[in-house]
C-alpha positions as CSV (number, residue, x, y, z in Angstrom):
1,M,107.3,107.1,81.5
2,L,107.2,105.7,85.1
3,K,103.5,104.7,85.0
4,K,104.0,102.8,81.7
5,I,106.9,100.7,83.0
6,T,105.5,100.1,86.5
7,N,102.0,99.0,85.4
8,G,103.5,95.8,84.0
9,L,105.2,95.3,87.4
10,C,103.5,95.4,90.8
11,G,102.9,99.2,90.4
12,A,99.3,98.6,89.3
13,N,98.7,97.2,92.8
14,R,100.8,99.8,94.6
15,P,99.8,103.2,93.3
16,G,102.5,105.8,93.9
17,H,105.0,103.4,95.3
18,F,107.6,103.6,92.5
19,R,107.0,107.3,92.0
20,G,108.0,107.7,95.7
21,V,111.0,105.4,95.2
22,T,112.3,107.3,92.2
23,T,111.7,110.7,93.9
24,V,113.8,109.6,97.0
25,V,116.5,108.1,94.9
26,L,116.8,111.0,92.5
27,K,116.9,113.5,95.4
28,L,119.6,111.5,97.2
29,V,121.7,111.2,94.0
30,N,121.4,114.9,93.4
31,I,122.5,115.7,96.9
32,V,125.3,113.2,97.3
33,M,126.4,113.1,93.6
34,P,128.0,109.7,93.8
35,Q,129.8,108.1,90.8
36,V,128.3,104.7,91.7
37,A,125.0,103.7,93.3
38,V,124.6,100.1,94.5
39,F,121.1,98.4,94.6
40,G,120.3,94.9,95.7
41,Q,119.1,92.4,93.1
42,K,116.4,91.4,95.7
43,D,114.3,94.4,94.7
44,G,114.4,93.6,91.0
45,Q,111.4,95.7,90.0
46,Q,112.8,98.7,91.9
47,C,116.1,98.2,90.0
48,L,114.3,98.2,86.6
49,V,112.5,101.5,87.5
50,I,115.7,103.2,88.8
51,K,117.7,102.1,85.7
52,R,115.0,103.6,83.5
53,M,114.9,106.8,85.5
54,V,118.7,107.1,85.3
55,A,118.6,106.6,81.5
56,D,115.6,108.9,80.9
57,L,116.9,111.7,83.0
58,N,120.6,111.3,82.0
59,V,121.6,111.0,85.7
60,P,125.4,110.9,85.8
61,V,125.7,107.8,88.1
62,R,126.7,104.2,87.3
63,L,124.3,101.7,88.7
64,V,125.6,98.4,90.2
65,I,123.0,95.7,90.9
66,A,124.5,93.6,93.7
67,P,123.6,89.9,94.4
68,T,121.0,89.3,97.0
69,V,122.5,88.6,100.5
70,R,120.8,85.7,102.2
71,E,120.3,84.3,105.6
72,P,121.9,80.8,106.2
73,D,118.5,79.2,105.4
74,G,118.2,81.0,102.0
75,L,115.8,83.8,102.9
76,A,116.8,87.1,101.4
77,M,118.0,89.5,104.1
78,S,115.5,92.3,104.6
79,S,114.3,94.6,107.3
80,R,110.8,93.6,106.1
81,N,111.4,90.0,107.5
82,A,110.5,91.4,110.9
83,Y,106.9,91.7,109.8
84,L,106.7,87.9,109.1
85,T,104.9,85.7,111.6
86,Q,106.9,82.8,113.0
87,D,105.1,80.4,110.6
88,E,105.6,82.7,107.6
89,R,109.3,83.1,108.5
90,S,109.8,79.3,108.7
91,M,108.0,78.8,105.3
92,A,109.7,81.7,103.5
93,P,113.0,80.0,102.7
94,E,111.0,77.2,100.9
95,I,110.1,79.7,98.2
96,F,113.8,80.3,97.4
97,K,114.5,76.6,97.5
98,G,111.6,75.9,95.1
99,L,112.8,78.6,92.7
100,T,116.4,77.2,92.9
101,K,115.0,73.8,92.0
102,A,112.9,75.2,89.2
103,Q,116.0,76.9,87.7
104,A,118.0,73.6,88.0
105,L,115.2,71.7,86.2
106,Y,115.0,74.3,83.4
107,D,118.8,74.3,83.1
108,S,118.8,70.5,82.8
109,G,116.4,70.8,79.8
110,E,112.9,70.6,81.3
111,R,110.6,72.9,79.4
112,S,107.1,71.9,80.7
113,A,106.0,74.7,83.0
114,K,103.6,72.3,84.7
115,R,106.3,69.8,85.5
116,I,108.7,72.5,86.7
117,C,106.1,73.9,89.0
118,F,105.1,70.4,90.3
119,F,108.6,69.3,91.0
120,S,109.8,72.5,92.5
121,C,107.0,73.3,94.9
122,G,108.6,71.4,97.8
123,N,107.2,72.6,101.1
124,V,105.4,75.7,99.8
125,P,101.8,75.3,101.1
126,A,100.3,77.5,98.3
127,C,101.5,75.0,95.7
128,G,99.0,72.4,97.0
129,R,96.2,74.6,95.6
130,L,97.9,74.4,92.1
131,F,98.3,70.6,92.0
132,G,96.2,69.2,94.9
């Protein structure tokens, strides 16, 4: 069950990661026995895997997926941000800005993936390789 769902996610590149996540979450839920467990939307793949685990194993807990909490510049709050270099930290909010712009373009009717990518890249250096 777990391998099947995670191979379409980043699980193929992180062997054992989601198995570890589900093991820890299941043990915690079994010990604490909460009625509700809240997970952040920021870890979308993790949320999908945990939802599947809860359904497959009939775990008696209601999952709530909470919105991502962001820094004032738009970067998702995470303890992992401490591993970013100063340059990476200054560039990271640009990804969210680009995704926000892409969503706005799509919502306004744009359907060309190439145009959406081109106009939403902003200050994301990797985008230069796509269109430069």
